[in-house]
C-alpha positions as CSV (number, residue, x, y, z in Angstrom):
1,M,19.0,1.1,8.9
2,S,18.3,0.7,12.5
3,R,18.6,4.6,14.4
4,A,16.8,3.1,17.7
5,S,20.4,3.2,19.4
6,R,22.7,6.0,19.4
7,Q,24.6,7.1,16.4
8,P,28.5,7.7,16.1
9,G,28.7,11.4,16.8
10,E,25.4,11.8,18.3
11,S,25.5,13.3,21.9
12,A,23.5,12.4,24.7
13,G,21.3,15.1,25.0
14,D,20.5,14.9,21.0
15,Y,19.8,10.9,21.3
16,V,17.8,11.8,24.3
17,K,15.4,14.6,22.3
18,R,15.3,12.4,19.5
19,K,13.9,9.5,21.5
20,A,12.0,11.7,23.1
21,S,10.9,12.8,19.6
22,A,10.0,9.6,18.3
23,Y,8.2,8.6,21.4
24,L,6.0,11.5,21.2
25,A,5.6,11.0,17.7
26,L,3.8,7.3,18.4
27,T,1.1,8.7,20.3
28,K,0.0,10.7,17.2
29,P,-0.5,14.1,19.3
30,R,-3.1,15.6,16.4
31,V,-5.0,13.0,16.5
32,I,-5.0,13.6,20.8
33,E,-5.3,17.3,20.1
34,L,-8.7,16.7,18.2
35,L,-10.1,14.4,20.6
36,L,-9.4,16.8,23.5
37,V,-11.3,19.0,21.6
38,S,-14.6,17.7,22.3
39,T,-13.4,16.1,25.8
40,F,-13.6,19.4,27.3
41,P,-16.3,21.4,25.9
42,T,-18.7,18.3,26.9
43,M,-17.3,18.2,30.7
44,I,-18.6,21.6,30.8
45,F,-21.9,21.0,28.6
46,A,-22.8,18.1,31.0
47,E,-21.8,20.3,34.4
48,R,-23.7,23.4,32.7
49,G,-20.5,25.1,34.1
50,M,-16.8,24.7,35.3
51,P,-16.4,20.7,36.4
52,P,-14.1,20.9,39.6
53,L,-10.4,21.0,38.2
54,W,-9.4,17.7,39.4
55,L,-12.0,16.1,37.6
56,M,-11.1,18.0,34.5
57,I,-7.2,17.5,34.9
58,S,-8.1,13.3,35.5
59,T,-10.0,13.0,32.3
60,L,-8.1,15.2,30.0
61,V,-5.0,13.4,31.2
62,G,-6.4,10.2,31.3
63,G,-8.2,10.6,27.9
64,A,-4.7,11.7,26.3
65,M,-2.9,9.1,27.9
66,A,-5.5,6.2,26.6
67,A,-5.6,7.8,23.3
68,G,-1.9,8.1,22.6
69,A,-1.6,4.4,23.9
70,S,-4.1,3.5,20.8
71,G,-2.2,5.6,18.0
72,A,1.4,3.7,19.6
73,F,-0.3,0.2,19.7
74,N,-1.6,1.1,16.5
75,C,1.9,2.6,14.9
76,Y,3.1,-1.1,16.1
77,I,0.6,-3.0,14.5
78,D,0.8,-1.2,11.4
79,R,4.2,-1.1,10.8
80,D,4.4,-3.0,7.9
81,M,2.2,-0.9,5.7
82,D,3.3,2.4,7.3
83,K,6.6,1.5,5.4
84,L,4.3,1.4,2.1
85,M,2.7,4.9,2.1
86,K,4.3,8.1,1.4
87,R,2.0,10.2,4.2
88,T,3.5,7.6,7.1
89,K,6.6,6.8,6.2
90,G,8.4,9.6,8.9
91,R,6.6,7.3,11.7
92,P,9.5,6.3,14.2
93,L,9.0,2.5,13.4
94,V,9.6,3.2,10.1
95,T,12.6,5.3,10.3
96,G,13.7,3.0,13.0
97,D,14.4,5.3,15.7
98,L,12.0,3.0,17.9
99,T,12.7,-0.6,17.8
100,P,9.1,-2.6,17.7
101,K,9.9,-4.0,21.3
102,E,10.0,0.0,22.5
103,A,7.0,0.7,21.2
104,L,5.2,-2.2,22.3
105,I,6.0,-1.8,26.1
106,F,5.7,2.0,25.7
107,S,2.0,1.1,24.7
108,W,1.5,-0.9,27.1
109,V,2.8,1.1,29.9
110,L,0.7,4.3,28.7
111,A,-2.4,2.4,28.2
112,I,-2.1,1.3,31.9
113,A,-1.2,4.7,32.8
114,S,-4.4,5.9,31.6
115,L,-6.6,3.9,32.9
116,V,-5.1,3.8,36.3
117,V,-5.5,8.1,36.2
118,L,-8.8,7.7,35.0
119,W,-9.6,5.4,37.9
120,F,-8.3,7.1,40.6
121,G,-9.6,10.4,39.2
122,T,-12.9,9.8,37.8
123,N,-14.7,6.9,38.8
124,P,-15.5,2.9,37.5
125,L,-17.8,3.9,34.9
126,T,-15.3,6.3,33.3
127,T,-12.7,4.0,33.3
128,A,-14.2,1.3,31.5
129,L,-15.3,3.7,29.0
130,G,-11.6,4.5,28.5
131,L,-10.7,0.7,28.0
132,A,-13.6,0.4,25.5
133,A,-11.7,3.0,23.6
134,I,-8.2,1.6,23.4
135,L,-9.7,-1.6,22.8
136,L,-12.3,-0.4,20.0
137,Y,-9.5,1.5,18.2
138,V,-6.7,-1.1,18.7
139,V,-8.5,-4.6,18.3
140,F,-12.3,-3.3,16.7
141,Y,-10.4,-0.8,14.1
142,T,-7.1,-1.6,13.1
143,M,-7.1,-5.5,14.1
144,I,-10.3,-6.2,12.5
145,L,-11.8,-3.4,9.9
146,K,-9.1,-1.9,8.4
147,R,-7.2,-4.4,6.0
148,R,-10.6,-6.0,5.3
149,T,-13.5,-3.8,4.7
150,A,-14.2,-0.3,2.8
151,Q,-16.1,0.6,5.5
152,N,-13.7,0.6,8.1
153,I,-13.4,4.1,9.1
154,V,-17.5,4.8,9.7
155,W,-17.1,1.5,12.2
156,G,-13.7,1.9,13.3
157,G,-14.5,5.2,14.1
158,I,-16.7,4.6,17.1
159,A,-13.3,4.7,19.1
160,G,-13.1,8.1,18.2
161,C,-16.6,8.7,19.7
162,M,-16.0,7.7,23.2
163,P,-14.1,10.8,24.4
164,V,-17.6,12.2,24.3
165,L,-19.1,9.6,26.7
166,I,-16.3,9.7,28.5
167,A,-16.2,13.3,29.6
168,W,-20.0,13.0,30.3
169,A,-20.1,10.0,32.4
170,A,-16.8,11.7,34.2
171,V,-19.0,14.7,35.3
172,T,-22.7,12.9,35.7
173,E,-21.3,9.2,36.5
174,K,-23.7,8.3,33.6
175,V,-24.6,8.2,30.0
176,E,-27.5,10.3,29.2
177,W,-29.1,11.7,25.9
178,P,-26.9,14.5,25.2
179,A,-23.7,12.3,25.2
180,V,-25.5,9.8,22.6
181,I,-26.2,13.0,20.4
182,L,-22.6,14.0,20.7
183,F,-21.4,10.3,20.3
184,L,-23.5,10.1,16.7
185,V,-22.5,13.9,15.8
186,I,-18.7,12.6,15.6
187,F,-19.7,8.9,14.7
188,L,-21.2,10.5,11.5
189,W,-18.5,13.5,11.0
190,T,-16.0,10.9,10.8
191,P,-16.8,9.5,7.3
192,P,-16.6,13.0,5.2
193,H,-13.9,14.1,7.5
194,Y,-11.5,10.9,6.5
195,W,-12.8,10.3,3.5
196,P,-11.8,13.5,1.3
197,L,-8.1,12.5,3.0
198,S,-8.2,9.3,1.5
199,M,-9.2,10.4,-1.8
200,K,-5.8,12.7,-2.2
201,Y,-3.3,9.7,-0.6
202,A,-5.7,7.0,-2.9
203,D,-2.1,5.9,-4.1
204,D,-0.7,5.2,-0.6
205,Y,-3.7,3.1,0.7
206,N,-3.9,1.2,-2.6
207,A,0.2,0.4,-2.2
208,A,-0.8,-0.6,1.5
209,S,-3.8,-3.1,0.4
210,V,-5.9,-1.0,2.5
211,P,-9.4,-0.9,1.0
212,M,-10.2,2.5,2.4
213,L,-13.5,3.8,0.1
214,G,-11.5,7.0,-1.2
215,A,-9.1,4.9,-2.3
216,I,-10.7,1.7,-4.0
217,A,-13.9,3.6,-5.1
218,N,-14.3,6.9,-7.8
219,A,-14.2,10.5,-6.7
220,R,-18.0,11.1,-7.4
221,R,-19.0,7.6,-5.5
222,V,-16.6,9.0,-2.3
223,S,-18.4,12.8,-2.9
224,V,-21.7,11.5,-2.3
225,Q,-21.3,9.8,0.3
226,V,-19.4,12.7,1.4
227,V,-22.4,15.0,1.2
228,L,-24.7,12.3,2.6
229,Y,-22.4,12.4,6.0
230,A,-22.3,15.6,5.9
231,W,-26.0,16.5,5.8
232,A,-26.6,13.8,8.8
233,T,-23.9,15.2,10.8
234,V,-25.4,18.8,10.5
235,V,-28.7,17.9,11.4
236,C,-27.4,15.2,14.0
237,S,-25.6,18.1,16.2
238,L,-29.2,20.6,15.9
239,L,-30.8,17.3,17.6
240,L,-28.8,18.7,21.2
241,V,-31.3,22.1,20.3
242,P,-34.4,19.9,22.0
243,L,-32.9,16.6,23.0
244,G,-30.0,18.3,25.2
245,H,-30.9,21.3,26.3
246,A,-28.6,23.3,23.8
247,G,-29.6,27.2,24.1
248,I,-29.5,29.9,21.2
249,L,-25.8,30.4,21.2
250,Y,-24.9,26.9,20.1
251,T,-28.0,26.5,17.6
252,A,-26.5,29.9,15.7
253,I,-23.2,28.6,15.6
254,A,-23.6,25.3,14.8
255,G,-26.2,25.9,12.3
256,G,-24.1,28.5,10.7
257,A,-20.8,26.4,10.6
258,G,-23.1,23.0,9.3
259,I,-24.2,25.1,6.2
260,W,-20.4,25.8,5.3
261,F,-19.7,22.3,5.6
262,I,-22.6,21.3,3.4
263,V,-22.2,23.9,1.0
264,E,-18.0,23.2,0.4
265,S,-19.0,19.1,0.8
266,H,-21.6,19.7,-2.0
267,V,-18.7,21.5,-4.1
268,L,-16.4,18.8,-3.7
269,Y,-19.4,16.7,-5.4
270,R,-19.8,19.2,-8.0
271,E,-15.9,19.1,-9.2
272,A,-15.8,15.4,-8.4
273,R,-18.9,14.6,-11.5
274,D,-16.1,15.9,-13.8
275,E,-13.2,12.9,-14.0
276,H,-10.6,14.6,-15.9
277,K,-10.2,17.5,-13.0
278,P,-8.5,14.7,-10.5
279,A,-6.0,17.4,-9.6
280,V,-8.8,20.2,-9.0
281,V,-11.0,17.6,-7.2
282,N,-7.6,16.5,-5.1
283,R,-7.9,20.2,-3.9
284,K,-11.2,20.4,-3.4
285,A,-11.1,17.0,-1.2
286,M,-8.3,18.3,1.3
287,K,-10.5,21.8,1.6
288,V,-13.3,19.6,2.9
289,F,-10.8,17.6,4.8
290,H,-9.6,20.5,6.6
291,I,-13.1,22.3,7.3
292,S,-14.4,19.2,8.8
293,I,-11.7,20.1,11.5
294,T,-13.0,23.5,12.1
295,Y,-16.3,22.6,11.5
296,L,-16.1,20.4,14.5
297,T,-13.7,22.9,16.7
298,I,-16.8,25.7,16.4
299,V,-19.4,23.0,17.2
300,F,-17.5,22.1,20.5
301,L,-16.4,25.4,21.3
302,A,-20.2,26.6,21.1
303,L,-21.2,23.7,22.8
304,A,-18.4,24.7,25.6
305,F,-19.7,28.6,25.9
306,D,-23.0,27.5,25.6
307,P,-23.9,27.2,29.3
308,F,-22.8,30.7,30.0
309,V,-25.3,32.4,27.7
310,G,-29.1,32.0,27.9
311,S,-31.1,29.5,28.4
312,P,-32.3,26.2,26.6
313,L,-34.7,26.8,24.2
314,F,-36.2,24.0,24.8
315,G,-37.2,22.5,28.6
């Protein structure tokens, strides 16, 4: 039963609060938080210091709005499969707190507003990259890849890499090699971040006929891929030292966090070789999922502080 309209006995204040909460949930705030974790430090690193306040606000607000619009479009398009998955049963289009029409209008308004903010607050290249990020997530990932291939999160993850390009372009008005390296770090990080989660929620993805690798392949095969991508992510992150003028702080912290990420990925692989311990494997998979978030946060925090500590190791 739809709860989009005001319910009997529901006060006006409670109705407004419920609707506001539903619109916020539509934007996937946790995803936005993770994207901002990569955006702000990238701006500092590109500037080699603190960028102008107005530029930071415009980039962060515009970027957050673009990510929120992408998430809202995703909820609208995937509302049929969200009904079938326990993990997504609380989304506002499943609970009925919002109608599909409300969600679609909100998505368009937020998307257009994000581009307006980026256009007037940054520069044309940044705005174009913001538009590309929305299209990549909504069209390339959600509409084309997600339901068709087990490599959906690999290539669809390109949308999640765009914030570092947006951040770099906002500061420099161009895209340079350090931005490309950071783009590749997130690109390589996405599979070992998301595939462990899909192992845990394999039944959900199978119920919704989404061919996520963690749901359609055995744990050993998935864990091998997690290990390989974890190694690639860490190696790529260290390319920022010779090619991006990163210093000793970034090198030490990114290297240390990378070792931790790789070790835990190998632990998952070790447990996944025993097919008789699915509960243990799922626990290890979720541990890698959470560690991957911490790892990326640590790397980008090191990126933010690095310009203020010492000098580049190369160049």
